[in-house]
C-alpha positions in Angstrom: -13.3 -18.6 43.5 -11.7 -21.5 45.5 -12.7 -22.5 49.0 -10.0 -21.9 51.5 -9.1 -25.5 51.9 -7.0 -25.3 48.6 -4.1 -23.3 49.2 -2.8 -23.5 45.6 0.8 -23.4 47.0 3.8 -23.2 44.6 7.0 -24.8 44.4 9.8 -24.3 41.5 12.5 -26.7 40.4 15.2 -25.1 38.0 18.1 -27.1 36.2 21.2 -25.0 35.4 24.2 -25.3 33.1 27.6 -25.4 34.8 30.0 -23.4 32.5 33.6 -23.3 32.1 34.5 -19.5 32.0 37.5 -20.0 29.6 36.0 -22.3 27.0 32.3 -21.8 27.7 31.9 -25.3 27.2 29.7 -27.3 29.7 31.6 -28.4 32.6 31.3 -31.8 34.5 32.2 -30.3 37.8 28.7 -30.8 39.5 30.4 -32.8 42.5 32.7 -29.9 43.5 30.1 -27.2 43.0 27.4 -29.1 45.0 29.9 -29.9 47.8 30.0 -26.2 48.2 26.4 -25.2 47.5 25.3 -28.0 49.9 27.0 -25.9 52.9 24.3 -23.1 52.4 21.4 -25.0 50.6 21.5 -28.5 51.8 18.8 -30.7 49.9 17.6 -27.5 47.9 20.2 -28.3 45.3 21.0 -31.8 44.0 22.4 -33.9 41.1 20.8 -34.1 37.6 21.3 -36.5 34.7 24.6 -35.3 33.8 27.6 -33.8 36.0 27.3 -30.6 34.1 23.9 -30.1 35.6 22.6 -29.2 38.9 19.0 -28.8 40.1 17.5 -26.5 42.7 14.1 -26.7 44.4 12.4 -23.8 46.2 10.5 -24.4 49.5 6.9 -24.4 49.5 5.6 -20.9 48.4 2.4 -18.9 48.8 2.9 -15.7 46.9 4.8 -14.6 43.7 6.9 -12.4 45.8 8.1 -15.4 47.9 8.8 -17.4 44.6 10.9 -14.2 43.4 12.9 -14.3 46.5 13.6 -18.1 46.8 14.8 -18.0 43.2 17.0 -15.0 43.7 18.5 -16.7 46.9 18.9 -20.0 45.0 20.5 -18.6 41.9 22.8 -16.3 43.8 24.0 -19.0 46.3 24.7 -21.5 43.3 26.4 -18.9 41.3 28.7 -18.0 44.2 29.1 -21.7 45.1 30.3 -22.3 41.4 32.5 -19.2 41.4 34.6 -20.8 44.4 35.4 -23.6 41.7 35.9 -21.1 39.1 32.8 -22.1 37.0 29.6 -20.2 36.1 26.0 -20.8 36.0 23.7 -20.5 32.9 20.0 -21.0 32.5 19.0 -22.2 28.9 17.2 -25.0 27.8 20.4 -26.3 25.6 24.0 -25.3 25.6 24.7 -23.6 22.2 27.6 -25.8 21.3 28.7 -28.4 23.8 28.4 -32.1 22.5 27.0 -35.1 24.0 30.1 -36.8 23.9 31.9 -34.5 26.0 29.3 -35.0 28.9 29.4 -37.6 31.7 26.5 -39.5 33.4 26.1 -38.7 37.3 27.2 -41.7 39.2 24.0 -42.1 41.2 22.2 -45.5 41.1 19.0 -43.7 39.6 21.1 -42.1 36.6 23.1 -45.0 36.1 20.0 -47.3 35.9 18.6 -44.8 33.4 21.8 -45.0 31.2 21.7 -48.6 31.1 17.8 -48.7 30.1 17.8 -45.8 27.7 21.3 -45.9 26.3 21.9 -43.1 23.8 18.8 -41.2 24.9 20.4 -40.9 28.4 23.6 -39.8 27.0 22.4 -37.0 24.8 20.2 -35.6 27.9 22.2 -32.3 28.1 18.8 -30.4 28.4 17.5 -28.1 31.1 14.0 -27.5 32.1 11.9 -25.7 34.7 9.1 -27.7 36.7 6.5 -25.9 38.6 4.1 -27.6 41.3 0.8 -26.4 42.5 -0.9 -27.7 45.7 -4.0 -29.5 45.5 -5.2 -31.7 48.2 -7.6 -34.1 46.5 -6.1 -36.3 44.1 -9.2 -37.3 42.5 -10.0 -33.7 41.6 -6.4 -33.0 40.4 -6.9 -35.7 37.7 -9.8 -33.8 36.6 -8.0 -30.4 36.9 -5.1 -31.9 34.6 -7.9 -32.8 32.0 -8.8 -29.3 32.0 -5.4 -27.9 31.6 -4.1 -30.1 28.7 -5.2 -27.7 25.9 -3.3 -24.8 27.4 -0.1 -26.2 28.1 1.4 -25.4 24.8 1.3 -21.9 25.3 3.6 -22.1 28.2 5.9 -24.1 26.1 5.8 -21.3 23.6 6.6 -18.6 26.2 9.3 -20.6 27.9 11.1 -21.5 24.6 14.9 -20.9 25.4 17.0 -23.5 23.6 17.5 -22.6 19.8 21.2 -23.9 19.5 22.2 -27.5 19.6 25.8 -28.9 19.2 26.9 -25.5 17.4 24.0 -25.2 15.0 20.9 -23.1 15.0 18.3 -25.8 14.9 15.6 -23.6 13.6 13.5 -24.5 16.7 12.5 -22.2 19.6 12.7 -25.0 22.0 15.0 -27.7 20.6 15.1 -29.2 24.1 11.5 -30.4 23.6 12.6 -32.5 20.5 15.4 -34.0 22.4 13.1 -34.6 25.3 10.1 -35.9 23.0 12.0 -39.0 22.2 11.4 -40.5 25.9 8.7 -43.1 25.6 6.5 -41.5 28.4 7.0 -37.9 27.3 4.7 -35.4 25.7 0.9 -34.5 26.5 -0.6 -36.2 29.3 -3.6 -38.4 28.3 -7.2 -37.8 29.2 -7.8 -39.7 32.3 -11.3 -40.6 33.5 -10.6 -40.9 37.2 -7.8 -41.3 39.8 -8.6 -45.2 39.5 -8.0 -44.7 35.6 -4.6 -43.2 36.2 -3.6 -45.8 38.8 -4.7 -48.7 36.4 -2.5 -47.2 33.4 0.4 -47.0 36.2 -0.2 -50.7 37.1 -0.2 -51.6 33.5 3.0 -49.7 32.6 4.7 -51.5 35.6 3.3 -54.9 35.0 4.8 -54.9 31.5 7.9 -53.7 32.6 8.0 -50.2 30.9 8.5 -48.3 34.3 9.3 -49.2 37.9 7.4 -46.7 39.5 5.2 -43.6 38.6 8.3 -41.3 38.9 9.5 -42.6 35.8 6.3 -41.2 33.9 7.5 -37.9 32.2 4.4 -36.4 30.7 4.3 -32.4 30.3 2.2 -32.5 33.5 1.7 -35.3 36.1 0.3 -36.0 39.5 3.2 -35.8 41.7 4.2 -38.8 43.6 6.1 -37.0 46.5 3.6 -34.1 47.1 -0.2 -33.4 46.9 0.6 -31.3 43.6 0.1 -31.1 39.9 3.5 -30.8 38.4 3.8 -28.9 35.1 7.2 -30.0 33.2 6.5 -28.8 29.7 8.9 -25.6 29.8 12.5 -24.8 29.2 14.4 -23.2 32.0 13.8 -19.6 32.1 16.9 -17.4 31.3 15.7 -14.8 34.0 14.0 -14.6 37.2 11.4 -12.2 36.0 10.5 -14.7 32.9 10.2 -17.9 35.7 8.0 -15.8 38.1 5.6 -14.9 35.1 5.3 -18.6 34.4 4.5 -19.7 37.9 1.9 -17.0 38.2 0.2 -18.3 34.9 0.5 -21.9 36.1 -1.1 -21.4 39.4 -3.9 -19.3 37.7 -4.4 -22.1 35.3 -4.6 -24.8 38.0 -7.0 -22.8 40.0 -9.2 -21.7 37.1 -9.4 -25.3 36.0 -10.2 -26.4 39.6 -13.2 -24.0 39.7 -14.4 -25.6 36.3 -14.1 -29.2 38.0 -16.0 -27.9 41.2 -18.6 -26.2 39.1 -19.3 -29.7 37.2 -18.1 -28.2 33.8 -16.9 -31.2 31.7 -13.3 -31.2 30.4 -12.8 -31.3 26.6 -11.4 -34.7 25.5 -9.1 -33.1 23.1 -7.3 -35.4 20.8 -3.5 -36.5 21.9 -2.3 -36.0 18.3 -3.9 -32.5 18.2 -2.0 -31.7 21.5 1.2 -33.2 20.0 0.9 -30.8 16.9 0.3 -27.9 19.2 3.4 -28.6 21.1 5.4 -29.0 18.1 4.2 -25.8 16.8 5.1 -23.9 19.9 8.5 -25.7 20.1 9.3 -24.9 16.5 8.2 -21.2 16.4 8.0 -20.0 20.0 5.9 -16.7 19.8 7.1 -16.0 16.2 4.0 -17.6 14.2 0.8 -18.8 14.8 0.0 -21.0 17.3 -2.5 -24.0 17.6 -5.8 -23.7 19.5 -6.6 -27.4 20.2 -10.0 -26.3 21.5 -11.2 -24.5 18.5 -9.1 -26.6 16.1 -7.6 -23.7 14.5 -4.3 -21.7 14.2 -4.3 -18.2 15.8 -1.6 -15.5 15.9 0.6 -15.9 19.2 -0.4 -12.5 20.5 -4.1 -13.1 19.7 -3.8 -16.5 21.5 -1.8 -15.3 24.5 -4.7 -12.5 25.0 -7.2 -15.3 25.2 -4.9 -17.1 27.7 -4.8 -14.0 29.9 -8.4 -13.6 29.6 -9.3 -16.9 30.7 -7.0 -16.6 33.7 -7.7 -13.2 34.7 -10.3 -14.0 37.2 -7.8 -16.3 39.2 -4.8 -14.0 38.4 -6.9 -11.1 40.2 -7.9 -13.3 42.9 -4.0 -13.7 43.8 -3.4 -10.0 43.2 -1.3 -11.3 40.6 -2.8 -9.8 37.3 -0.6 -6.7 36.7 2.7 -8.2 37.3 1.9 -11.3 35.1 -0.1 -9.7 32.3 2.5 -6.9 32.0 5.4 -9.4 31.8 3.6 -11.6 29.2 3.2 -8.5 27.0 6.9 -7.9 27.4 7.8 -11.0 26.2 5.6 -10.7 23.1 7.3 -7.5 22.5 10.9 -8.2 23.4 10.9 -12.0 22.4 11.4 -15.2 24.1 14.7 -16.5 25.6 15.3 -18.3 22.2 14.6 -15.1 20.2 17.0 -13.0 22.6 19.7 -15.7 22.1 19.3 -15.3 18.3 19.5 -11.6 18.4 22.9 -11.9 20.1 24.3 -14.5 17.8 23.1 -12.5 14.6 24.8 -9.3 16.1 28.1 -11.0 17.0 28.3 -14.3 15.0 29.8 -15.9 18.1 28.3 -18.6 20.1 30.5 -17.9 22.8 28.8 -14.4 23.1 25.6 -16.3 23.5 26.8 -18.1 26.4 28.2 -14.9 28.0 24.7 -13.2 27.3 22.9 -16.2 29.0 25.3 -16.1 32.0 24.7 -12.5 32.5 20.8 -13.0 32.2 20.9 -15.8 34.7 22.1 -13.6 37.4 19.9 -10.7 36.7 17.9 -10.0 39.8 19.6 -12.3 42.0 21.5 -9.8 44.0 
């Protein structure tokens, strides 16, 4: 497998909802909650686009056990901080019924500039994701690794789907967050890039035409991090439970490691068409794991369970090299059996007929395993 120079370190960012315990609405109390959380977490917790959102970031981790421990600590601490302000914390890609018109933009220069530039898109961004960083020291190789990763990312979206409701309506999508996010001009699948110079040329062109100010405004499903020597995978909804999140981190690290091996062995990356990847993303966002998924490499549709088996087979050597195979594969099969976050949210609504009950369920699941 990979040489020791590549540690494949991992870091996770999660975006949480702040919830009013009486109305179950989103609550624009990030400033007060952050003031409390900063006492313990410092820079590990920060603002997001809206004042009903906060984001946490783990330190650099080396094992899934570390990831689990850090996410448990972060969730526990944020939940406790919110409770001191009589608020709750929830992990879902969208809120089941809160409306954009009741949300407030965070008063930081970055987010105010985004609001000025993108207008209604910014105002409707009450969506919540999970980003995973995997360490790679050579940025030229990282570009090639990303090329190999492109066809597999829709599977991560399907597994993460956790946003079926929007403004009080069942959208029919498993990940409606993806549909909201896809309207941004530099979102969606990363392009096939021939080299680091090719990437740098694209960034320079985007800056020259005034589309972006810097590369941090590129919001592809995965990107070359500008802050760290990492590839950052951004395609996923936030996971409702810590167990789900740890599973995804294991899959992503194994995917990066597997694709790294392909690069160093000189295996060329398939130049999958952008529109085919967008179609695969849409299918994953629409159905989650409840219908056939698109295999962009074979250019076919495959039953979700079969496609996940292909994914696990592809990643098994890397998962076994990290001693992660049993934990990750068992949990993938559990999600195939029990359903994604979206399916579990819908089950609560079908049983109760109340979106308030869905919020209560999400809050309880968010805290599970954090204590």
